SERO-4910 file (N, C-alpha, C, O; in steps of 0.05 Angstrom, whole numbers):
BEGIN
 pado doro    nc1    nc2    nc3   cac1   cac2   cac3    cc1    cc2    cc3    oc1    oc2    oc3
  Met    A   2644   1882   1500   2630   1907   1497   2648   1926   1481   2672   1927   1484
  Met    A   2635   1943   1464   2649   1963   1450   2632   1989   1449   2608   1988   1443
  Asn    A   2644   2011   1456   2630   2037   1456   2638   2052   1430   2661   2053   1423
  Ile    A   2618   2064   1418   2622   2079   1393   2612   2107   1397   2590   2112   1408
  Cys    A   2628   2126   1387   2619   2154   1388   2623   2166   1360   2645   2166   1349
  Leu    A   2601   2177   1349   2603   2194   1325   2610   2221   1335   2592   2235   1347
  Leu    A   2634   2231   1331   2643   2256   1343   2627   2280   1331   2620   2298   1346
  Ala    A   2622   2279   1305   2606   2300   1293   2596   2290   1266   2603   2268   1257
  Ala    A   2580   2307   1252   2567   2298   1228   2570   2316   1204   2555   2313   1184
  Gly    A   2588   2335   1205   2591   2354   1183   2610   2344   1161   2627   2328   1166
  Gly    A   2605   2354   1137   2623   2347   1115   2634   2372   1102   2623   2394   1104
  Met    A   2657   2369   1089   2671   2390   1073   2685   2411   1089   2709   2415   1085
  Met    A   2671   2424   1107   2684   2446   1122   2670   2448   1149   2646   2443   1152
  Pro    A   2686   2456   1170   2673   2460   1196   2656   2486   1195   2664   2506   1182
  Leu    A   2634   2485   1210   2617   2509   1213   2614   2515   1242   2619   2498   1259
  Pro    A   2605   2539   1249   2603   2546   1278   2586   2526   1294   2591   2522   1318
  Asn    A   2566   2514   1282   2549   2496   1296   2551   2467   1286   2535   2450   1293
  Arg    A   2572   2461   1271   2574   2434   1260   2604   2427   1254   2616   2437   1235
  Tyr    A   2615   2410   1271   2642   2400   1267   2642   2378   1246   2621   2370   1235
  Leu    A   2666   2369   1239   2670   2350   1218   2668   2321   1227   2674   2314   1250
  Thr    A   2659   2304   1209   2653   2276   1215   2679   2261   1223   2699   2262   1209
  Ala    A   2677   2247   1245   2697   2228   1254   2684   2209   1273   2663   2215   1284
  Met    A   2697   2186   1277   2685   2166   1295   2707   2155   1313   2730   2153   1305
  Val    A   2700   2148   1338   2719   2135   1355   2706   2110   1367   2682   2110   1375
  Ala    A   2721   2088   1369   2712   2063   1381   2730   2057   1405   2754   2062   1405
  Ser    A   2718   2048   1427   2732   2042   1451   2725   2014   1460   2702   2007   1463
  Cys    A   2746   1998   1466   2742   1970   1475   2766   1962   1493   2789   1963   1485
  Asn    A   2759   1954   1517   2780   1945   1536   2804   1963   1539   2827   1954   1539
  Gly    A   2798   1989   1541   2819   2008   1546   2835   2017   1522   2854   2032   1525
  Ser    A   2827   2009   1498   2841   2017   1474   2821   2030   1455   2799   2022   1452
  Met    A   2830   2052   1442   2813   2067   1425   2823   2069   1397   2847   2071   1392
  Ile    A   2804   2068   1378   2810   2072   1349   2795   2096   1339   2770   2098   1343
  Leu    A   2809   2114   1327   2797   2138   1315   2796   2135   1285   2816   2126   1273
  Val    A   2773   2142   1273   2772   2142   1244   2767   2170   1234   2747   2183   1240
  Asp    A   2787   2181   1220   2788   2208   1209   2793   2229   1230   2788   2225   1254
  Cys    A   2805   2251   1221   2814   2272   1240   2815   2299   1226   2836   2310   1221
  Gly    A   2791   2310   1221   2790   2336   1209   2794   2358   1230   2800   2352   1253
  Glu    A   2792   2383   1221   2796   2406   1239   2776   2404   1263   2753   2398   1259
  Gly    A   2787   2408   1287   2770   2408   1311   2765   2381   1323   2751   2379   1343
  Thr    A   2776   2360   1312   2771   2333   1323   2780   2331   1352   2766   2319   1368
  Gln    A   2803   2343   1358   2813   2340   1386   2795   2355   1405   2793   2348   1429
  Ile    A   2782   2376   1396   2763   2390   1414   2739   2372   1421   2731   2370   1444
  Leu    A   2729   2357   1401   2707   2338   1406   2716   2316   1424   2701   2307   1441
  Leu    A   2741   2306   1420   2751   2285   1437   2753   2294   1466   2748   2279   1485
  Lys    A   2760   2319   1470   2761   2330   1497   2733   2332   1509   2729   2327   1532
  Lys    A   2714   2341   1492   2686   2342   1501   2676   2314   1509   2661   2311   1528
  Leu    A   2684   2294   1494   2676   2267   1499   2686   2256   1526   2671   2241   1539
  Lys    A   2709   2264   1534   2721   2257   1560   2727   2227   1562   2726   2216   1584
  Trp    A   2734   2214   1540   2743   2186   1541   2774   2186   1543   2786   2164   1546
  Gly    A   2787   2209   1542   2816   2210   1543   2828   2208   1516   2815   2200   1496
  Leu    A   2853   2217   1513   2867   2217   1488   2890   2197   1488   2898   2186   1467
  Lys    A   2901   2192   1512   2924   2174   1514   2919   2146   1504   2937   2132   1495
  Ala    A   2893   2137   1506   2886   2110   1498   2882   2106   1469   2876   2084   1460
  Ile    A   2885   2127   1452   2882   2125   1423   2906   2110   1413   2929   2120   1414
  Asp    A   2902   2085   1404   2924   2068   1394   2926   2068   1364   2948   2064   1353
  Val    A   2904   2073   1350   2903   2071   1321   2886   2094   1310   2865   2101   1321
  Ile    A   2896   2107   1289   2880   2126   1274   2878   2117   1245   2899   2113   1232
  Cys    A   2854   2113   1235   2849   2105   1208   2839   2129   1191   2822   2144   1201
  Phe    A   2849   2131   1167   2840   2153   1150   2826   2141   1126   2835   2123   1112
  Thr    A   2802   2152   1120   2788   2144   1096   2802   2154   1071   2805   2139   1052
  His    A   2810   2179   1072   2825   2192   1049   2837   2218   1059   2835   2225   1083
  Tyr    A   2850   2232   1041   2867   2254   1049   2856   2282   1041   2872   2300   1036
  His    A   2830   2285   1038   2819   2311   1036   2820   2325   1063   2819   2311   1084
  Ala    A   2823   2351   1064   2829   2365   1089   2809   2360   1111   2816   2359   1134
  Asp    A   2783   2357   1104   2763   2353   1125   2765   2326   1138   2749   2320   1156
  His    A   2784   2310   1130   2787   2283   1142   2815   2280   1155   2820   2259   1168
  Ile    A   2833   2299   1151   2860   2295   1162   2873   2321   1172   2894   2319   1185
  Ala    A   2862   2344   1167   2876   2369   1174   2879   2373   1204   2896   2389   1213
  Gly    A   2864   2359   1220   2866   2361   1249   2888   2344   1262   2891   2344   1286
  Leu    A   2902   2328   1245   2921   2308   1256   2945   2321   1271   2951   2312   1293
  Pro    A   2959   2341   1260   2982   2351   1275   2976   2360   1303   2990   2353   1322
  Gly    A   2954   2374   1307   2947   2383   1334   2940   2360   1352   2947   2360   1375
  Leu    A   2926   2340   1341   2919   2317   1358   2943   2302   1366   2946   2294   1389
  Leu    A   2962   2297   1347   2986   2282   1354   3002   2297   1376   3012   2284   1395
  Ser    A   3003   2323   1375   3017   2339   1395   3003   2336   1422   3016   2333   1443
  Thr    A   2976   2338   1422   2961   2336   1447   2963   2308   1459   2965   2306   1484
  Val    A   2963   2288   1443   2967   2261   1453   2995   2258   1466   2998   2245   1486
  Gly    A   3015   2271   1453   3041   2271   1465   3042   2284   1492   3056   2276   1511
  Asn    A   3027   2306   1495   3025   2320   1520   3010   2305   1542   3011   2312   1565
  Ser    A   2996   2284   1533   2981   2268   1553   2999   2246   1564   2990   2228   1579
  Asp    A   3025   2247   1558   3045   2229   1568   3044   2201   1556   3052   2182   1568
  Arg    A   3035   2200   1531   3036   2174   1517   3065   2168   1508   3079   2186   1498
  Lys    A   3073   2144   1513   3100   2135   1505   3098   2111   1485   3117   2106   1470
  Glu    A   3076   2097   1485   3073   2074   1468   3069   2083   1439   3059   2104   1433
  Pro    A   3078   2066   1419   3075   2073   1391   3046   2077   1384   3028   2064   1395
  Leu    A   3041   2094   1364   3014   2099   1354   3014   2091   1325   3033   2097   1310
  Thr    A   2993   2076   1316   2992   2066   1289   2973   2083   1272   2950   2089   1280
  Leu    A   2982   2091   1249   2965   2105   1230   2960   2087   1205   2979   2075   1195
  Ile    A   2935   2086   1197   2927   2069   1174   2913   2086   1154   2896   2102   1160
  Gly    A   2920   2082   1128   2907   2097   1107   2915   2089   1080   2933   2072   1077
  Pro    A   2903   2100   1059   2910   2094   1031   2939   2101   1025   2953   2114   1042
  Lys    A   2948   2094   1001   2976   2099    994   2982   2129    995   2965   2146    991
  Gly    A   3007   2135   1002   3015   2163   1006   3014   2172   1035   3020   2195   1040
  Leu    A   3006   2154   1053   3002   2162   1081   3027   2174   1093   3026   2195   1105
  Lys    A   3049   2160   1091   3073   2169   1104   3082   2196   1094   3091   2213   1110
  Glu    A   3081   2200   1068   3089   2225   1057   3071   2248   1066   3081   2270   1073
  Ile    A   3045   2244   1067   3027   2264   1075   3030   2271   1105   3030   2295   1112
  Val    A   3033   2251   1122   3037   2256   1150   3063   2270   1155   3065   2287   1172
  Lys    A   3084   2263   1140   3109   2277   1142   3106   2307   1137   3118   2324   1151
  Gly    A   3090   2314   1117   3085   2342   1111   3069   2356   1133   3076   2379   1140
  Leu    A   3049   2343   1143   3032   2355   1163   3046   2359   1189   3041   2378   1204
  Thr    A   3065   2341   1196   3077   2341   1222   3103   2358   1223   3118   2356   1242
  Val    A   3108   2374   1202   3130   2393   1203   3127   2411   1227   3147   2420   1239
  Ile    A   3102   2417   1234   3097   2435   1257   3097   2420   1284   3094   2433   1305
  Thr    A   3099   2394   1283   3101   2378   1308   3124   2358   1305   3119   2334   1305
  Pro    A   3148   2368   1302   3170   2351   1295   3180   2331   1317   3191   2311   1310
  Glu    A   3174   2338   1342   3184   2321   1363   3161   2310   1379   3148   2324   1395
  Leu    A   3155   2284   1376   3134   2270   1391   3147   2250   1409   3167   2238   1402
  Pro    A   3136   2245   1433   3149   2227   1452   3142   2198   1448   3146   2181   1465
  Tyr    A   3131   2192   1424   3125   2164   1417   3130   2160   1388   3131   2179   1372
  Asp    A   3133   2135   1380   3138   2128   1352   3111   2126   1337   3090   2121   1349
  Ile    A   3112   2130   1311   3089   2126   1294   3094   2103   1275   3114   2102   1261
  Asn    A   3076   2084   1276   3077   2061   1257   3058   2067   1234   3035   2075   1239
  Phe    A   3066   2062   1209   3049   2068   1186   3040   2042   1173   3056   2024   1168
  Val    A   3014   2040   1168   3003   2018   1152   2990   2030   1128   2968   2041   1129
  Glu    A   3004   2028   1105   2995   2041   1080   2981   2020   1063   2992   1998   1057
  Leu    A   2956   2026   1056   2939   2006   1043   2942   2006   1012   2945   2027   1000
  Ser    A   2940   1982   1001   2940   1980    972   2911   1983    962   2893   1987    978
  Glu    A   2908   1981    936   2880   1983    925   2863   1960    934   2838   1963    933
  Glu    A   2874   1939    943   2859   1916    953   2848   1921    981   2832   1905    991
  Gly    A   2856   1942    993   2847   1948   1020   2863   1933   1041   2887   1931   1039
  Met    A   2849   1921   1061   2863   1907   1082   2844   1886   1093   2820   1890   1095
  Lys    A   2856   1863   1100   2840   1840   1110   2851   1832   1138   2874   1824   1141
  Asp    A   2833   1833   1157   2838   1822   1184   2864   1832   1197   2881   1816   1206
  Tyr    A   2867   1858   1198   2889   1870   1213   2882   1869   1243   2861   1880   1250
  Ile    A   2898   1857   1259   2891   1853   1287   2907   1872   1304   2932   1874   1302
  His    A   2893   1887   1321   2905   1903   1341   2890   1899   1368   2867   1907   1371
  Lys    A   2904   1887   1387   2892   1881   1413   2866   1866   1408   2866   1844   1396
  Asp    A   2843   1877   1418   2818   1863   1416   2802   1871   1390   2779   1863   1388
  Tyr    A   2815   1885   1372   2802   1894   1348   2812   1878   1324   2834   1869   1322
  Val    A   2793   1875   1305   2801   1865   1278   2791   1887   1259   2767   1893   1258
  Ile    A   2810   1898   1243   2803   1920   1225   2805   1911   1196   2825   1898   1188
  Asn    A   2785   1917   1180   2785   1912   1152   2781   1938   1137   2768   1956   1147
  Ala    A   2791   1939   1112   2788   1963   1096   2780   1955   1067   2790   1935   1057
  Leu    A   2763   1971   1055   2754   1966   1028   2756   1992   1012   2747   2013   1021
  Gln    A   2769   1991    989   2771   2014    972   2743   2020    960   2730   2003    949
  Val    A   2735   2046    962   2710   2054    951   2714   2074    928   2736   2076    918
  Asp    A   2693   2088    920   2694   2104    895   2691   2134    900   2669   2144    901
  His    A   2714   2147    904   2714   2176    908   2733   2189    887   2743   2175    870
  Ser    A   2737   2215    889   2754   2229    870   2783   2223    875   2799   2227    856
  Ile    A   2791   2214    898   2818   2204    904   2815   2178    919   2793   2170    926
  Asp    A   2837   2164    923   2836   2138    937   2822   2142    964   2828   2160    979
  Cys    A   2803   2124    969   2787   2126    993   2779   2099   1003   2774   2080    987
  Met    A   2779   2095   1030   2773   2069   1042   2749   2071   1060   2744   2090   1074
  Ala    A   2734   2049   1060   2714   2044   1081   2726   2025   1101   2743   2009   1094
  Tyr    A   2718   2027   1126   2730   2010   1147   2709   1994   1162   2686   2004   1166
  Ser    A   2716   1970   1170   2700   1956   1190   2718   1951   1214   2742   1944   1211
  Ile    A   2707   1954   1237   2721   1949   1262   2705   1929   1278   2681   1933   1284
  Glu    A   2717   1906   1284   2704   1885   1299   2718   1880   1325   2742   1882   1327
  Ala    A   2702   1875   1346   2712   1867   1372   2710   1837   1374   2688   1825   1371
  Arg    A   2733   1824   1378   2733   1795   1380   2718   1786   1405   2719   1800   1426
  Arg    A   2706   1763   1404   2690   1753   1426   2703   1728   1438   2713   1711   1423
  Lys    A   2703   1727   1464   2714   1703   1477   2697   1679   1471   2672   1681   1469
  Arg    A   2710   1656   1468   2695   1632   1463   2680   1623   1488   2689   1627   1510
  Lys    A   2657   1610   1483   2640   1603   1505   2651   1578   1521   2660   1559   1508
  Phe    A   2650   1580   1547   2659   1558   1563   2637   1536   1564   2614   1542   1570
  Asp    A   2645   1511   1559   2626   1488   1559   2631   1472   1584   2649   1455   1585
  Lys    A   2614   1476   1604   2616   1463   1630   2614   1432   1627   2628   1417   1640
  Asn    A   2596   1423   1610   2592   1394   1606   2616   1381   1594   2624   1359   1602
  Arg    A   2629   1394   1574   2653   1383   1562   2675   1381   1583   2690   1361   1584
  Ala    A   2677   1402   1600   2698   1401   1620   2694   1378   1639   2713   1365   1647
  Lys    A   2669   1372   1646   2663   1349   1663   2669   1323   1649   2681   1305   1661
  Asp    A   2661   1321   1624   2665   1296   1609   2695   1291   1605   2703   1268   1604
  Glu    A   2711   1312   1603   2740   1309   1600   2754   1305   1627   2779   1302   1628
  Asn    A   2738   1305   1649   2750   1301   1675   2771   1322   1682   2792   1316   1694
  Ile    A   2765   1347   1674   2784   1369   1680   2777   1381   1707   2754   1389   1711
  Pro    A   2796   1382   1725   2790   1393   1752   2778   1421   1750   2787   1438   1735
  Met    A   2758   1425   1767   2744   1451   1767   2762   1475   1772   2757   1497   1763
  Lys    A   2784   1470   1788   2801   1492   1795   2815   1504   1770   2826   1526   1771
  Tyr    A   2815   1490   1747   2828   1500   1723   2808   1513   1704   2817   1524   1684
  Trp    A   2783   1511   1709   2763   1520   1689   2766   1549   1682   2766   1556   1658
  Asn    A   2769   1566   1702   2771   1595   1696   2796   1602   1680   2794   1618   1662
  Arg    A   2818   1589   1686   2843   1594   1671   2841   1584   1643   2852   1597   1624
  Leu    A   2828   1561   1639   2825   1550   1612   2807   1568   1595   2812   1572   1571
  Gln    A   2786   1579   1607   2769   1597   1593   2783   1622   1583   2777   1633   1562
  Lys    A   2803   1630   1598   2819   1654   1590   2840   1648   1569   2855   1665   1561
  Gly    A   2842   1622   1561   2860   1614   1540   2887   1603   1549   2905   1599   1532
  Glu    A   2889   1598   1574   2914   1587   1585   2916   1557   1582   2897   1543   1587
  Thr    A   2939   1547   1574   2945   1518   1573   2958   1511   1600   2977   1524   1609
  Ile    A   2948   1489   1612   2957   1482   1639   2970   1454   1638   2959   1435   1627
  Lys    A   2994   1453   1649   3009   1427   1651   3009   1418   1680   3016   1433   1698
  Glu    A   3001   1393   1684   3000   1382   1711   3010   1353   1710   2996   1335   1700
  Glu    A   3033   1348   1721   3045   1321   1721   3044   1310   1693   3058   1320   1675
  Asn    A   3029   1288   1689   3028   1275   1662   3005   1285   1645   2998   1273   1624
  His    A   2992   1307   1653   2968   1317   1638   2973   1345   1627   2986   1362   1640
  Ile    A   2962   1349   1604   2962   1376   1592   2933   1383   1586   2920   1369   1571
  Phe    A   2924   1405   1597   2897   1414   1593   2898   1439   1575   2910   1459   1581
  Thr    A   2884   1437   1552   2884   1459   1533   2857   1472   1531   2837   1458   1535
  Pro    A   2855   1498   1524   2829   1512   1522   2810   1499   1502   2786   1499   1507
  Asp    A   2820   1487   1481   2803   1475   1460   2786   1452   1472   2765   1446   1460
  Arg    A   2794   1441   1494   2779   1419   1506   2754   1428   1520   2736   1412   1527
  Val    A   2752   1454   1526   2729   1464   1542   2715   1488   1529   2696   1498   1540
  Leu    A   2725   1497   1506   2714   1521   1494   2699   1515   1468   2705   1496   1454
  Ser    A   2678   1531   1463   2662   1527   1438   2677   1537   1414   2700   1546   1416
  Glu    A   2664   1536   1391   2675   1548   1366   2675   1578   1369   2662   1589   1387
  Glu    A   2690   1591   1351   2690   1621   1351   2662   1631   1348   2646   1620   1333
  Arg    A   2656   1653   1362   2629   1665   1361   2630   1693   1348   2651   1706   1349
  Lys    A   2608   1701   1337   2606   1727   1324   2611   1749   1344   2599   1749   1366
  Gly    A   2628   1768   1337   2634   1790   1355   2616   1814   1348   2593   1811   1340
  Leu    A   2626   1838   1353   2612   1862   1347   2625   1876   1323   2650   1876   1320
  Lys    A   2609   1887   1306   2619   1898   1281   2608   1925   1275   2583   1929   1275
  Val    A   2626   1944   1271   2618   1972   1264   2631   1979   1237   2655   1974   1234
  Cys    A   2616   1990   1219   2627   1998   1193   2624   2028   1189   2605   2040   1199
  Tyr    A   2644   2040   1176   2646   2069   1173   2653   2075   1144   2672   2065   1133
  Cys    A   2636   2091   1131   2640   2097   1103   2632   2125   1096   2609   2133   1100
  Thr    A   2651   2141   1085   2643   2168   1076   2656   2173   1049   2675   2158   1041
  Asp    A   2647   2193   1035   2659   2203   1010   2662   2181    989   2684   2173    981
  Thr    A   2639   2172    980   2639   2151    959   2612   2150    945   2592   2158    957
  Arg    A   2612   2139    921   2587   2130    909   2582   2101    920   2601   2088    929
  Pro    A   2558   2092    919   2553   2064    927   2568   2045    909   2567   2048    884
  Val    A   2581   2026    920   2594   2005    904   2584   1978    914   2578   1974    938
  Ser    A   2581   1959    896   2569   1933    902   2584   1919    924   2572   1904    940
  Glu    A   2611   1922    925   2627   1908    945   2620   1916    974   2625   1901    993
  Leu    A   2608   1940    977   2601   1949   1004   2580   1932   1017   2580   1929   1041
  Val    A   2562   1920   1001   2541   1904   1013   2552   1881   1029   2543   1876   1052
  Glu    A   2571   1867   1018   2583   1844   1032   2601   1855   1055   2603   1842   1076
  Phe    A   2614   1877   1050   2633   1888   1070   2618   1896   1096   2629   1892   1118
  Ile    A   2594   1907   1094   2579   1916   1117   2560   1895   1127   2545   1900   1147
  Lys    A   2560   1872   1115   2540   1851   1121   2536   1846   1151   2556   1840   1165
  Glu    A   2511   1849   1160   2503   1843   1187   2519   1859   1208   2523   1849   1231
  Ala    A   2527   1883   1201   2540   1900   1220   2521   1909   1242   2497   1913   1236
  Asp    A   2531   1911   1266   2514   1921   1288   2508   1951   1284   2487   1961   1293
  Leu    A   2526   1965   1271   2522   1994   1266   2537   2001   1241   2560   1994   1237
  Phe    A   2523   2015   1223   2535   2025   1198   2534   2056   1199   2512   2067   1198
  Ile    A   2557   2069   1200   2558   2098   1199   2566   2105   1170   2587   2098   1161
  Cys    A   2548   2119   1156   2551   2123   1128   2544   2152   1120   2525   2163   1131
  Glu    A   2559   2162   1101   2553   2190   1092   2525   2191   1079   2517   2173   1064
  Gly    A   2512   2213   1084   2489   2221   1069   2493   2251   1062   2483   2269   1075
  Met    A   2508   2255   1041   2516   2283   1034   2492   2300   1028   2490   2323   1035
  Tyr    A   2473   2287   1014   2449   2301   1005   2424   2285   1013   2423   2261   1010
  Gly    A   2404   2299   1024   2380   2286   1032   2359   2282   1011   2344   2263   1010
  Asp    A   2358   2301    992   2338   2301    971   2348   2286    947   2370   2291    937
  Asp    A   2332   2267    937   2340   2252    913   2344   2269    888   2357   2260    869
  Ser    A   2333   2293    888   2337   2310    865   2366   2319    862   2373   2331    841
  Tyr    A   2383   2314    882   2411   2321    882   2428   2299    870   2453   2299    873
  Ile    A   2416   2280    856   2431   2257    846   2453   2265    827   2475   2253    829
  Gln    A   2449   2285    810   2470   2292    791   2494   2304    806   2517   2299    799
  Arg    A   2488   2320    827   2510   2331    842   2525   2309    857   2550   2310    859
  Ala    A   2511   2289    867   2524   2267    880   2541   2251    861   2563   2242    868
  Leu    A   2532   2248    836   2547   2234    816   2572   2250    809   2594   2238    807
  Asp    A   2569   2276    806   2592   2293    799   2614   2294    820   2637   2293    814
  Thr    A   2605   2295    845   2625   2298    868   2632   2271    880   2649   2270    898
  Lys    A   2619   2250    872   2623   2223    882   2617   2221    912   2634   2214    929
  His    A   2592   2229    918   2582   2226    945   2555   2211    944   2547   2202    923
  Met    A   2543   2208    967   2518   2192    969   2494   2208    978   2497   2228    992
  Leu    A   2471   2199    969   2445   2209    979   2436   2193   1003   2446   2170   1008
  Phe    A   2418   2204   1019   2406   2189   1042   2395   2162   1032   2399   2141   1044
  Ser    A   2381   2163   1009   2367   2139    999   2387   2118    992   2381   2094    995
  Glu    A   2410   2126    981   2430   2106    973   2443   2093    997   2448   2069    997
  Ala    A   2449   2109   1018   2460   2097   1043   2440   2078   1055   2448   2057   1065
  Ala    A   2414   2085   1054   2394   2068   1065   2390   2042   1050   2386   2021   1061
  Ser    A   2393   2044   1024   2391   2020   1007   2414   2001   1013   2410   1976   1014
  Leu    A   2438   2011   1016   2461   1994   1023   2456   1981   1050   2462   1957   1053
  Ser    A   2445   1995   1069   2439   1984   1095   2419   1961   1094   2422   1941   1107
  Lys    A   2399   1965   1077   2379   1944   1075   2391   1919   1061   2387   1896   1071
  Glu    A   2406   1923   1040   2418   1900   1026   2439   1886   1044   2442   1862   1043
  Gly    A   2454   1901   1060   2474   1890   1077   2463   1879   1103   2478   1867   1119
  Lys    A   2437   1882   1108   2424   1872   1132   2437   1881   1158   2442   1865   1176
  Val    A   2444   1907   1158   2456   1918   1183   2434   1923   1203   2410   1924   1196
  Lys    A   2441   1926   1228   2421   1930   1249   2412   1960   1250   2389   1965   1255
  Glu    A   2431   1978   1246   2425   2006   1249   2443   2023   1231   2466   2017   1227
  Leu    A   2431   2044   1219   2446   2063   1202   2446   2090   1215   2426   2101   1223
  Trp    A   2471   2102   1218   2473   2130   1226   2483   2145   1202   2505   2140   1191
  Leu    A   2467   2164   1193   2475   2182   1171   2493   2204   1180   2489   2215   1202
  Thr    A   2513   2211   1164   2532   2232   1173   2544   2245   1148   2536   2240   1125
  His    A   2564   2263   1153   2578   2277   1132   2560   2293   1114   2560   2290   1089
  Phe    A   2543   2310   1127   2523   2325   1112   2536   2349   1098   2555   2361   1108
  Ser    A   2525   2355   1074   2534   2379   1060   2528   2404   1076   2508   2405   1090
  Pro    A   2546   2424   1075   2541   2449   1089   2515   2462   1080   2503   2478   1095
  Ser    A   2505   2455   1056   2480   2466   1047   2455   2452   1058   2433   2461   1055
  Leu    A   2461   2429   1072   2439   2414   1084   2435   2423   1112   2445   2412   1131
  Tyr    A   2419   2445   1115   2416   2458   1141   2401   2441   1161   2406   2443   1185
  Asn    A   2382   2425   1152   2365   2410   1170   2362   2381   1161   2343   2374   1148
  Pro    A   2382   2364   1166   2381   2337   1157   2356   2321   1166   2347   2304   1151
  Glu    A   2346   2328   1189   2322   2314   1199   2298   2316   1180   2281   2299   1179
  Glu    A   2298   2338   1164   2277   2342   1145   2275   2320   1124   2253   2315   1113
  Phe    A   2297   2306   1119   2298   2285   1099   2301   2257   1110   2307   2238   1095
  Leu    A   2299   2255   1137   2302   2228   1149   2281   2209   1137   2288   2185   1135
  Tyr    A   2258   2218   1131   2237   2200   1120   2246   2187   1094   2238   2165   1088
  Val    A   2264   2201   1079   2274   2189   1054   2289   2164   1060   2285   2143   1047
  Ala    A   2307   2165   1080   2322   2141   1087   2305   2120   1100   2307   2096   1094
  Gln    A   2287   2128   1118   2270   2109   1132   2250   2095   1114   2241   2073   1121
  Ser    A   2244   2107   1091   2226   2093   1073   2239   2069   1060   2225   2051   1050
  Lys    A   2266   2069   1060   2281   2046   1049   2293   2028   1071   2295   2004   1068
  Phe    A   2300   2041   1093   2312   2026   1116   2302   2039   1141   2311   2060   1149
  Glu    A   2284   2025   1155   2269   2037   1177   2288   2047   1200   2283   2068   1211
  Asn    A   2308   2031   1205   2325   2038   1228   2348   2057   1220   2372   2051   1225
  Ser    A   2340   2079   1208   2359   2100   1200   2357   2123   1220   2335   2130   1228
  Val    A   2380   2134   1226   2382   2155   1246   2399   2178   1236   2419   2173   1222
  Ile    A   2391   2203   1242   2408   2226   1235   2431   2228   1255   2426   2230   1279
  Gly    A   2455   2228   1245   2478   2231   1263   2480   2259   1275   2473   2279   1263
  Lys    A   2489   2259   1300   2491   2284   1315   2518   2285   1330   2531   2264   1334
  Glu    A   2526   2308   1338   2552   2311   1352   2552   2295   1378   2533   2296   1394
  Leu    A   2573   2280   1382   2578   2264   1406   2555   2244   1411   2548   2239   1434
  Met    A   2545   2232   1390   2525   2211   1392   2539   2185   1399   2558   2176   1386
  Ile    A   2530   2171   1421   2543   2148   1432   2525   2124   1431   2501   2126   1436
  Lys    A   2537   2101   1426   2522   2075   1427   2540   2055   1441   2564   2052   1434
  Glu    A   2529   2040   1460   2543   2019   1473   2534   1992   1461   2511   1985   1462
  Leu    A   2553   1978   1449   2547   1952   1437   2555   1930   1455   2578   1930   1466
  Lys    A   2538   1910   1460   2544   1888   1478   2542   1861   1463   2525   1858   1445
  Phe    A   2559   1843   1471   2556   1815   1461   2530   1803   1471   2521   1808   1493
  Glu    A   2518   1787   1454   2494   1773   1462   2500   1748   1477   2518   1733   1470
  Asn    A   2484   1743   1498   2486   1718   1513   2514   1711   1522   2524   1689   1518
  Glu    A   2527   1731   1535   2555   1727   1544   2554   1711   1570   2543   1720   1590
  Asp    A   2567   1687   1570   2568   1670   1593   2596   1669   1603   2614   1661   1589
  Ile    A   2600   1677   1628   2627   1677   1640   2626   1658   1664   2609   1660   1681
  Tyr    A   2645   1639   1665   2647   1622   1688   2666   1634   1709   2689   1641   1702
  Thr    A   2658   1636   1733   2675   1645   1755   2676   1624   1777   2655   1612   1783
  Glu    A   2699   1621   1789   2701   1602   1810   2687   1611   1835   2687   1598   1855
***
């Protein structure tokens, strides 16, 4: 299971009634935050999932509305008694930018690990139960889209266990991945487990024009959180000039990528009522939703079978 929260849906600048876009994923006690604009820690406190469990922060790019809230958050995380290292992931220049931002928070009670991405992005970075991928997209500065996947346990095959004459008392331990040695026998998980199964996949993309590589990157995602800077297609020239997306473009990507659900976010400050243009997205991809502050979705593995003694 993986819980997803869209912390807010604003773009460019915070407004009295609209915070800046960021997302947090939670799985088995570990949290990943994507982007950290002004006010992000306020939203995290409203969410009440805790701050100490944030293990990774990913940055799409380094415009202020995506990173200016970092110093305060790092300080607050430190005050939550975190001692374990925290990992920051982002495009090139990450370490230098964070060094500048953290002049005002020089002493943290934990180490920071930096993962600085090349233009090729990132492939299958593993952290605990997460697999993180990154794809460079098309904005005015280096910018990344992210996919976050929760790995799924392999299915226990009771019939194989019986055929292999494996004692029932070992079944639960083998399912958990343990290799068992008994006298002249060695029992390995591969003898009782199925092939790898599809996990849960969430993709997050803001501040870009549509790029063809995104279709494969978001393919069959359970949830796609994507910017819709402008709702009206008549804003196409502005979207081209600023390298942002329209509702219709985000919806077209979702349809081509065969995702299950699209959450639109990162709305222009001039877009006072995004719901007014929801029909534009739904005309191309029916399962399109307007993102809202602290919107939560619980994703579950399908047909999860657990053997217990």
